[in-house]
NUDREN-516304 format. One line per 2 residues: number of its first residue (from 1); their letters; for each residue x, y, z of C-alpha. Coordinates in pm, whole numbers, plus 32768, in hexadecimal, padded with zeros to 4 digits. Layout:
% residues N
NUM> a> X/Y/Z | ...
END
This chain:
% residues 626
1> mk> C65A/A110/863B | C562/A11D/876C
3> ps> C5AB/A1CD/88A8 | C5BB/A0AC/8983
5> va> C581/A032/8B20 | C6B2/A058/8BAE
7> ta> C76F/9F47/8C23 | C851/A038/8D25
9> ig> C7FB/A04B/8E42 | C830/A1D1/8E5D
11> vs> C768/A1FD/8D3C | C64C/A125/8DAB
13> lm> C621/A221/8EC4 | C592/A319/8DE8
15> av> C484/A40A/8E98 | C341/A39D/8E25
17> ti> C1CA/A3CA/8E85 | C0A9/A2D8/8F43
19> cg> BF4F/A30B/8F4C | BF78/A482/8EF9
21> aq> C041/A4AD/9032 | C1E3/A4A6/908C
23> qp> C2A9/A33E/909E | C337/A3B8/91DB
25> vd> C4AD/A39C/91C3 | C5FB/A39C/925F
27> sf> C70F/A4A1/92FD | C77F/A492/91B6
29> gd> C63D/A4F3/90FC | C61D/A392/903C
31> pl> C4E4/A2D0/9068 | C495/A19E/9178
33> pq> C3BF/A057/9168 | C27E/A053/9204
35> ga> C289/A047/935C | C3E0/A0BF/939C
37> iq> C3EF/A207/9453 | C5A2/A22E/93FD
39> rl> C6A4/A1B8/936A | C805/A1C1/9433
41> gt> C8F1/A1F0/933D | C8C9/A1FB/91A4
43> lk> C8CE/A13A/908A | C94E/A248/8FBA
45> mr> CA37/A1AC/8EB8 | CA03/A05F/8EBE
47> yg> C9C7/9F4D/8DD1 | C980/9DD1/8DA4
49> sv> CA5F/9DC4/8CB5 | CB25/9E7F/8BB3
51> sa> CC06/9DF6/8A99 | CCB3/9F37/8A40
53> la> CCFF/A09E/8A98 | CD73/A1E5/89B9
55> yl> CD71/A33F/89AA | CCD8/A469/88B6
57> pd> CDCA/A55B/887B | CD41/A66D/8959
59> gr> CD77/A55B/8AA6 | CC4E/A4CD/8A94
61> gv> CC10/A375/8AF0 | CB9E/A251/8A02
63> vl> CB09/A114/8AC6 | CAC6/9FE1/8A0C
65> tg> C9A3/9F0C/8AAF | C913/9DF1/8A05
67> pn> C88D/9E50/88BB | C881/9FDE/894A
69> vd> C986/A0E1/891F | C95B/A1F1/8A45
71> iw> C9DB/A356/8A39 | CA5A/A3E3/8BB1
73> dl> CABD/A529/8C32 | CBC6/A4CF/8CD0
75> aa> CC02/A5F6/8DAD | CAA5/A5E5/8E24
77> gt> CA7D/A49A/8E4B | C923/A46E/8D60
79> vq> C8CE/A3D5/8C5E | C890/A48A/8B2D
81> ss> C7CD/A3A3/8A23 | C79E/A20B/8A2A
83> tq> C776/A17B/88D4 | C72C/A016/8851
85> va> C815/A01C/871D | C805/9EA1/86EA
87> kt> C715/9D80/872F | C85A/9CA1/87D4
89> tl> C970/9CEF/88A8 | CA5A/9E0D/8858
91> ts> CBE0/9D7A/886B | CCC2/9E83/87BD
93> ve> CCD5/A009/87B7 | CDCC/A0E2/8717
95> mr> CD91/A25A/86D9 | CE06/A2CE/855F
97> pd> CF12/A3D1/8549 | CE1F/A4DF/853B
99> gk> CDAA/A48C/8646 | CC3F/A4BB/858B
101> vm> CBC2/A335/8584 | CC0E/A22D/862D
103> ll> CC66/A0C6/85B3 | CB66/9FA4/8652
105> gd> CB65/9E26/8658 | CA69/9D4D/86B2
107> as> CA88/9BD9/870A | C9EE/9B7E/85F9
109> gi> CAF3/9BF7/850E | CA32/9D23/84B9
111> vy> CB24/9E85/84CE | CA83/9FC9/84D8
113> ew> CAE3/A135/849F | CA19/A20F/85A6
115> dp> C9F5/A371/85BA | C9FD/A3C6/8745
117> et> C967/A512/8732 | C819/A4B6/861C
119> ke> C812/A347/86E4 | C7FB/A2BC/8586
121> iv> C8AB/A1AF/84A2 | C960/A257/83C6
123> rs> C983/A0FC/82DF | C9F3/9FAD/8359
125> wa> CA46/9E79/82D4 | CA12/9CD8/8309
127> te> CB43/9C3B/82EC | CB94/9AC9/82E2
129> qa> CC38/9AD6/8435 | CB6C/9A50/8538
131> gl> CBC9/9A55/86A7 | CC5F/9BB7/8676
133> rs> CD73/9C2F/877E | CDDD/9D7B/86C9
135> ar> CDB3/9E2B/85D2 | CEBD/9F55/8571
137> ys> CEEC/A073/8446 | D01F/A089/838B
139> pd> D125/A16B/83A9 | D0B5/A221/8257
141> gt> CF0D/A1F2/82AA | CEDE/A162/8194
143> rf> CE9D/A003/8216 | CE58/9F2B/834E
145> lv> CEB1/9DF9/83F4 | CDE5/9CFD/84A2
147> ag> CE8A/9BCF/855A | CDC5/9ADC/862D
149> ts> CD77/9958/8699 | CC9B/98B8/8564
151> pl> CD39/98BD/8476 | CE65/98C8/8571
153> gy> CF63/99EE/84B5 | CF35/9B5D/842E
155> me> CEAF/9BFA/82D5 | CEB0/9D34/825A
157> yd> CDB2/9E01/81A0 | CD7A/9F48/80CC
159> le> CCCD/A044/817F | CC1D/A0C6/8053
161> tg> CBCC/9F91/7F99 | CBB9/9ED7/80C5
163> gk> CC72/9D90/7FFA | CD62/9CBC/8080
165> ta> CEC9/9D09/8041 | CF7E/9C14/80F7
167> gg> CF77/9B0A/820D | D01E/99F0/82C2
169> gv> D034/98FC/83C3 | D127/98D7/84D3
171> ef> D1F8/97BB/8590 | D15F/981B/8715
173> at> D031/973D/87B2 | CF65/9865/87FF
175> tr> CF9B/99D5/87DF | CEFB/9ABE/891E
177> cg> CF68/9BE4/88B5 | CF49/9BFC/86ED
179> ai> D031/9CB4/865D | D0C9/9DF7/861D
181> yg> D174/9E94/84CC | D308/9EA0/84A7
183> pd> D3B9/9FEC/8477 | D382/A027/831B
185> ga> D1FC/9FAC/82D4 | D294/9E49/823D
187> tv> D2C1/9D66/8336 | D1FC/9CFC/8425
189> im> D262/9CB0/85BB | D191/9BC0/862B
191> gg> D161/9B4D/87A8 | D0F7/99D7/8823
193> gy> D184/98C8/890D | D1F9/97AB/8972
195> ah> D36D/9764/88E2 | D3BA/98A4/8850
197> ll> D2D6/99E6/887D | D33E/9AD4/8759
199> eh> D356/9A96/860A | D3B7/9B79/84E9
201> rv> D32C/9B6E/83C5 | D341/9C1B/8243
203> la> D1CF/9C79/8200 | D203/9C3D/8090
205> tg> D26F/9AD8/808E | D25B/9A64/820B
207> el> D3C4/9A26/81FA | D437/99CF/8382
209> lg> D545/9B14/839A | D565/9AA8/8523
211> kf> D4C7/99FE/8645 | D516/9A6C/87A1
213> at> D4D7/9A54/892D | D492/9955/89F6
215> ny> D3B0/9953/8B10 | D25D/989A/8B0A
217> ea> D16F/99A4/8A54 | D16D/9B07/89D1
219> ke> D04D/9BCC/8A95 | D097/9D14/89CF
221> ir> D193/9D94/88C3 | D1A4/9F04/885B
223> ls> D2C0/9F9F/8785 | D398/A0DA/8814
225> pd> D36F/A217/8788 | D492/A20E/86E5
227> rt> D429/A0E5/8648 | D572/A017/8690
229> cv> D524/9F36/877E | D3DE/9E61/8808
231> lv> D364/9E4B/89A6 | D2FC/9D12/89D6
233> gv> D209/9CB8/8B12 | D241/9B62/8BB5
235> es> D234/9A87/8CC3 | D2C3/9B0B/8DC6
237> ca> D34E/9C57/8D21 | D35E/9D50/8C0D
239> ee> D489/9D1D/8AF6 | D4F8/9E1B/89AD
241> yk> D5AB/9D6B/88B2 | D682/9E37/879E
243> ls> D5DF/9DED/864F | D72C/9E18/8599
245> dy> D7EE/9CD4/8636 | D6A4/9C7F/8712
247> sl> D784/9C96/8834 | D705/9CF1/89A2
249> lh> D701/9E45/89F8 | D690/9E69/8B5F
251> ry> D5BE/9D89/8C2C | D4C1/9E1E/8D08
253> dp> D4B2/9D5F/8E3F | D438/9DE9/8F70
255> vp> D385/9CEE/9007 | D42A/9B80/9044
257> ge> D344/9A6D/8F9E | D1FE/9A25/8F20
259> ag> D18C/9B6E/8FD0 | D273/9C4C/8F06
261> rc> D15F/9BB1/8DA2 | D137/9CE8/8CF0
263> yt> CFDD/9CD8/8C36 | D00F/9E1B/8BB9
265> hg> D10D/9F52/8B5E | D15F/A082/8AA4
267> fa> D24A/A177/8A25 | D282/A2F6/8A8C
269> gm> D32B/A351/894E | D386/A4BE/89D6
271> rn> D428/A440/8AFD | D4DB/A320/8A75
273> ea> D430/A24F/8B65 | D38E/A0ED/8B53
275> vl> D23A/A0E1/8C6E | D1C2/9F81/8CEE
277> gl> D083/9EFB/8D88 | D0D6/9DC3/8E73
279> rt> D016/9C8E/8F01 | D027/9D76/9033
281> gs> CF49/9E69/9002 | D0B1/9F84/8FE1
283> ih> D116/A047/8EBC | D2AC/A077/8E8D
285> ry> D350/A168/8DAE | D48B/A0FD/8D25
287> dr> D5AE/A1CC/8C38 | D5ED/A13C/8B1A
289> vs> D72B/A1B4/8B32 | D7DB/A146/8C6E
291> gg> D6A3/A026/8CC7 | D687/A07E/8DEE
293> ev> D542/A0B7/8E9B | D4F5/A216/8EE1
295> lr> D391/A233/8FA1 | D2AF/A127/9018
297> wm> D168/A130/908F | D03A/A043/915D
299> ah> CEEB/A0E0/9057 | CE32/9F8F/9070
301> ps> CDEE/9E7E/913C | CE14/9D54/9086
303> vi> CEB1/9D31/8F0D | CE91/9E4A/8E06
305> ma> CE32/9DBC/8CB0 | CE0B/9EE4/8BB3
307> la> CEF8/A04A/8BBF | CF31/A195/8AFA
309> vs> D010/A2B7/8B28 | CF76/A3FF/8AF9
311> pd> CFC9/A4FE/898D | D057/A5FF/8A88
313> ek> D104/A4B2/8B4F | D07E/A556/8CA1
315> yv> CF97/A431/8CE4 | CFA0/A2BA/8CE1
317> lt> CE3B/A219/8CCE | CE1B/A0C1/8D59
319> yg> CD2C/9FBB/8D73 | CD39/9EC9/8E6D
321> gg> CC62/9E0E/8FB0 | CB27/9E7A/8F11
323> ll> CBB3/A01D/8F1E | CBF3/A0F4/8E07
325> ve> CD1D/A1D6/8EA9 | CDCE/A327/8DD7
327> sd> CF55/A31E/8EA6 | CFB3/A478/8EE1
329> md> D154/A417/8E37 | D225/A4EC/8EF9
331> ag> D176/A4AF/904D | D12C/A34C/903A
333> rp> CF8C/A398/90D3 | CE5F/A386/903F
335> rl> CE1A/A4DA/8F6A | CC96/A4A9/9028
337> qw> CC5E/A419/917B | CB3C/A392/9226
339> dr> CACB/A338/937D | CAA6/A1D3/933E
341> hg> CB7E/A08C/9340 | CC53/9FF8/9279
343> gp> CBFF/9E86/92B1 | CAA0/9DB7/92FE
345> vq> CA1F/9E14/9424 | CA13/9CF3/9504
347> ai> C976/9D27/9663 | C87E/9E32/96EA
349> af> C836/9ED1/9850 | C752/9FCE/98DB
351> tp> C7CD/A0A3/9A03 | C6E8/A06C/9B51
353> sg> C668/A1B7/9AEA | C5CB/A158/99A0
355> dr> C63E/A290/98D4 | C78B/A226/9885
357> vi> C7D8/A107/9788 | C95E/A03A/97A0
359> sg> C989/9F8F/968D | CB1B/9E81/966F
361> se> CB85/9E3D/94E2 | CC79/9D81/9435
363> da> CD48/9E9B/9402 | CDCB/9E94/9576
365> tl> CD12/9FC3/95AE | CBD8/A03E/96A8
367> rv> CB07/A161/9668 | CA21/A1C9/9756
369> wd> C8DB/A27A/96BB | C7A8/A363/96F7
371> ar> C683/A268/969F | C596/A35A/963B
373> sg> C65F/A490/9598 | C765/A37B/9500
375> ks> C895/A476/9570 | C9F3/A398/95C1
377> ll> CA50/A3FC/96E9 | CB96/A334/9741
379> ri> CC6B/A23B/9680 | CD2D/A192/9770
381> eg> CE3F/A0AB/96B6 | CF33/9F98/973A
383> at> CE16/9E47/970B | CF0D/9DB2/96A0
385> lg> CEC5/9CDB/9557 | CD86/9D62/9568
387> ay> CC4C/9D1B/9675 | CB68/9C12/9655
389> tl> CACE/9C51/97D0 | CA76/9D5F/9865
391> av> C9B0/9DBD/99EE | C975/9ECC/9A9F
393> sp> C97D/9F1A/9BFE | C84D/9F4B/9CDD
395> dg> C8C7/A0AA/9D29 | C8FE/A0FB/9B9B
397> sr> CA59/A144/9C12 | CB2C/A031/9B65
399> ta> CB0B/9F53/9A6B | CB9B/9E21/9A27
401> ag> CC38/9DA5/98A4 | CCA2/9C22/9878
403> ck> CD62/9C35/9746 | CDE0/9B39/9670
405> dg> CF40/9B01/971E | CEA3/9A75/9819
407> ii> CEC3/9B92/991A | CDA2/9C7C/99B9
409> re> CDC7/9DED/99CC | CD0E/9EC4/9AD9
411> fs> CD11/A035/9A5D | CC67/A184/9ADD
413> lt> CB4B/A1DC/9A4B | CBA1/A350/9A7A
415> dg> CCD1/A37B/99AE | CD3D/A207/9921
417> tl> CE44/A1A1/9A51 | CEBD/A069/9A6A
419> la> CE86/A001/9B7E | CEA9/9E9C/9BD0
421> el> CF3E/9D61/9AEA | CEBB/9C14/9B44
423> kg> CFAE/9AEE/9AF5 | CF6B/999D/9B00
425> hl> CE8E/9913/99E9 | CF31/9879/9897
427> gf> CE7A/98AD/9790 | CD47/99C5/9716
429> ir> CC78/9A84/9825 | CB1E/99F8/97B9
431> sl> CA4A/9A74/98B1 | CA4C/9B93/9A13
433> ay> C966/9BAF/9B0E | C98F/9C89/9C45
435> th> C8C5/9C2A/9D86 | C7E2/9D47/9DF2
437> dg> C896/9DC2/9EF5 | C9BD/9E2F/9E25
439> ar> CACF/9D5C/9F10 | CAE8/9C1F/9E17
441> lv> CAEF/9BE7/9C8F | CAC5/9AA9/9C07
443> ss> CB46/9A32/9AB3 | CB5B/9922/99AE
445> ad> CC4F/989E/98AB | CCAB/97D0/97BB
447> dg> CD91/970E/98AB | CC4D/9638/992D
449> sv> CC2D/9706/9A79 | CB7C/97FC/9B49
451> ri> CC18/98E4/9C17 | CB9C/99D6/9D2B
453> ws> CC8F/9B13/9D7D | CCC8/9BE0/9EA8
455> lk> CCC5/9D28/9E3D | CD27/9DA9/9F95
457> gd> CE60/9D1F/A02E | CF6D/9C0C/9FC3
459> ee> CE98/9AFF/9FC1 | CEB3/99B4/9EAC
461> pv> CD9E/9993/9DFF | CCBA/9889/9E31
463> vl> CCBB/9770/9CEF | CB92/96D1/9CA1
465> kg> CC08/95A3/9B95 | CAF1/94A3/9B27
467> hl> CACC/94FC/99B1 | CB56/9418/98C9
469> gg> CBD5/9540/97C8 | CBB6/96CA/979D
471> vl> CACE/9761/98A7 | C9DF/983E/97DB
473> sv> C909/9911/98AF | C8E2/996A/9A28
475> av> C7D9/9A0C/9B1A | C7BA/9A34/9C68
477> sa> C66A/9A4D/9D2B | C5C4/9B6E/9D9E
479> dg> C628/9B00/9F2C | C797/9AA9/9F07
481> sr> C7BD/9956/9F28 | C786/987F/9E0B
483> vl> C830/988E/9CA0 | C7A6/9812/9B6A
485> sg> C89B/97A9/9A55 | C880/972F/9900
487> gr> C98B/9698/9807 | C9E0/95D0/96D0
489> dg> C9A7/9475/976E | C80E/94D7/9758
491> tv> C7F9/94C4/98B8 | C761/960D/99A3
493> rl> C7C0/95DD/9AED | C76C/9688/9C56
495> wd> C86D/96CA/9D45 | C858/972E/9EC6
497> ia> C967/985E/9EFF | C9D7/9819/A050
499> qa> CA01/9682/A024 | CA74/96C2/9EB6
501> re> C9CD/957B/9E53 | C8EE/9525/9D6B
503> ik> C777/9513/9DC2 | C6C6/94BE/9C7C
505> qh> C70F/9456/9B18 | C60F/9481/99FB
507> ta> C65E/93C6/989B | C553/93EC/97C1
509> hr> C5F9/94DA/96B6 | C6C2/944D/9582
511> gw> C7E5/951C/956B | C8AC/961B/95E5
513> ve> C7A4/9701/96F1 | C804/9865/96AA
515> vv> C789/991C/97C8 | C6D2/98AE/991D
517> af> C5E3/99AB/99EF | C4F5/99A5/9B46
519> ag> C39C/9A04/9AD8 | C24A/9A0B/9B60
521> pe> C1AC/9A50/9CB2 | C2A7/9A7F/9D93
523> gt> C3BF/99CF/9CBC | C32B/989B/9CC6
525> wa> C35A/9821/9B58 | C4AA/97EB/9A9E
527> vs> C469/984D/9925 | C5A9/97E4/9848
529> tg> C5CC/97EF/96A3 | C6F0/97A8/95DA
531> rd> C75F/96F0/9470 | C606/963F/9488
533> gk> C53E/9795/946C | C451/96BF/9582
535> va> C40B/979E/96BE | C3C4/96C1/97AE
537> rw> C33C/9739/9929 | C3AC/964F/9A4F
539> dl> C301/963C/9BD3 | C42E/968B/9C72
541> qt> C373/95D8/9D9F | C328/947F/9D19
543> ge> C41D/94A6/9C18 | C2FD/9454/9B03
545> lv> C2E5/94D5/9966 | C1B0/95E3/99B3
547> ad> C19D/9631/9821 | C276/9695/970E
549> id> C25C/9761/95D2 | C30C/9771/9477
551> ng> C3C2/988F/9424 | C3F9/9817/92C4
553> gw> C53B/9800/92B3 | C6A9/9822/9385
555> ty> C663/9911/94B3 | C78A/99BF/94DB
557> dm> C6F4/9A89/960F | C5F0/9AD5/96FF
559> vi> C581/9BB8/97FA | C44C/9BC4/98EE
561> sp> C372/9CE5/9935 | C389/9D76/9AD7
563> dg> C255/9CBD/9AEC | C2C3/9B4F/9A6C
565> sr> C16A/9B59/9981 | C246/9B7F/9840
567> ay> C393/9AFC/97A4 | C405/9B9F/9682
569> ct> C4EA/9ABC/9584 | C5B2/9B3B/948C
571> aa> C516/9AD0/9316 | C59E/9B44/91C4
573> tg> C5F0/9CAB/91CF | C540/9D04/92EC
575> an> C486/9C60/9423 | C348/9B75/946C
577> cw> C2AA/9BD5/95C5 | C1D8/9A9C/9656
579> nl> C0D2/9A7D/9763 | C16D/9988/9866
581> ad> C00E/9920/98E0 | BF6E/98B9/978D
583> gq> C0A8/989E/96AB | BFC7/9975/95C4
585> ki> C086/9A98/951C | C072/9C1A/9554
587> ae> C132/9C86/9448 | C22D/9C7B/9352
589> lr> C359/9DAB/9330 | C418/9DA3/91D5
591> gh> C4E4/9EA8/916D | C666/9E56/9162
593> as> C749/9E5E/900B | C7CE/9D15/90D9
595> gt> C75E/9BF9/91DB | C73D/9C74/9375
597> lg> C827/9BF8/9442 | C7F0/9C9D/95B6
599> la> C6CC/9D19/962A | C67F/9DE2/977B
601> vs> C53F/9E51/981C | C4F9/9FB3/98F7
603> pd> C4E5/9FA8/9A7F | C38D/A009/9A65
605> gs> C32C/9F17/991C | C2C7/A05A/9832
607> ll> C412/A039/9769 | C4C3/9EF0/9661
609> at> C621/9F18/95C8 | C68A/9E53/94E4
611> ga> C7F3/9E27/9482 | C854/9DB8/933D
613> gd> C95E/9D35/9202 | C90B/9EB1/916F
615> ts> C9C5/9F18/9281 | C8C7/9FDE/92EF
617> vl> C78F/9FCE/943E | C644/A02B/93DD
619> vw> C572/A0A9/951D | C408/A024/9521
621> ea> C2DE/A069/95DC | C276/9F43/9676
623> pa> C13B/9EAD/95CC | BFEE/9EC8/9635
625> gq> BF20/9D90/9657 | BEE1/9C59/978C
END
């Protein structure tokens, strides 16, 4: 089949030449989108979706993504090839025992033998099994077994003739994982749900030998290397059963409840271990003799959906949270490590010097970057449960992070030391802003309050109440006398700090107000935006709505240029730039691999930074134009 445009983010970042000139690249040598000057972090080994993983005998990785097969040099972290094999999503992969070809199955029921060296289909079969979940070689290599949902059951075919040799139905309501051959190749073990999870049947006759295991649904099933047991991932753990009498050998249960859901697993035969990938993003090694845990480590920010153990059992390849990771089995850490966030970037800020960018992520860390070189200068841990908003002190020495646990944490930007914890809010901290003398910090949270903290002394914070629901954004006026706030009640409110009272209230938005800001000549405008996609401009003296701009959809963040003339708003995979005076769009910036969540503009207005769900930050030259 023809080589295809890869769906892997890492694959799509291949160097290209445009109009005879080399496209700008980031610090890792990967191409940048038009208008961007740097990427903070990297998109290497990131995928939008992966259905299955495998290893070639030489240790290279095999990734099924959509209709494509990608081959990776995992030692270097580079993709060697991406080939479209099918017309629809590939759902299953298994290497032939000699390692020369692999058996692939797609969702429509077509099965392929594919040569990873020539990138060619050796042969293919159109089976009767639509909704195909699995395709497996028989132990003697003469047949293959498929299983799926339409019809619900299994079928066996002869490799040489393509003729159907067996088939049968099951008593499940559904199947997620398909079927595998039993120990001698004369039986089939199929996984499903809901009353029971596993059925063991004679292939030739369909005779039911046993049905066993109960835990809602079988996520994945594998036969043990010694062919005596079957491992099944279930709703809250993984369980290994003896095939001799269907009794439970071990229950591998590292995390209580549904957090321990096991979508994928594997065996390390030489180690005599079971290897699990869990909903938590963690990998767990278990000894099959004692049933005890050998090692665990966090490899992903969220659920692991695919796993494969390397032929030499030194590594385990996993996919979860959009990231492909190969981990050292003994050390419990990634084989390759890049400076990047492990979760979506929710917040960004520039330092006053304009040459540093601070990013806050759901991975509970902050990073300090050189905006132009892309170098990670400092990694700060301790933003418990994730940093969802950031502010940088006017002198550039400190950053405040609003965390999911309801605590504001202030860190040194010199060495990452935790300087202070401000406690009092309940729920997510949604927004932060220093006053311009750096003596106070204004915050808002899901508890419906705005708080003004004194950073000098032990004064109790001033609490501003009035919003009905969470307060999602705050902004401080240039003279430090007033605060703007916006919240889930759809209102924009103006407060007098000294008197701790509400001055004005605006109600033109339909839905949550995500962001508020001062703008215009001498800060005489209030600008707000949010769920309704409207960018509203208010005259703070008269309280009138002067103008509104349609940004096109839910707007998560907005920043105003230092001169007060422009609004940058999150939009799709980048940002829109608007002229506030006449409401005209100046530019569209696009280039992230997922939606943009945060924005920041440099103090001189020359640079814009965008953070996204793809875990990276893009730095852009501010668009030209009025």
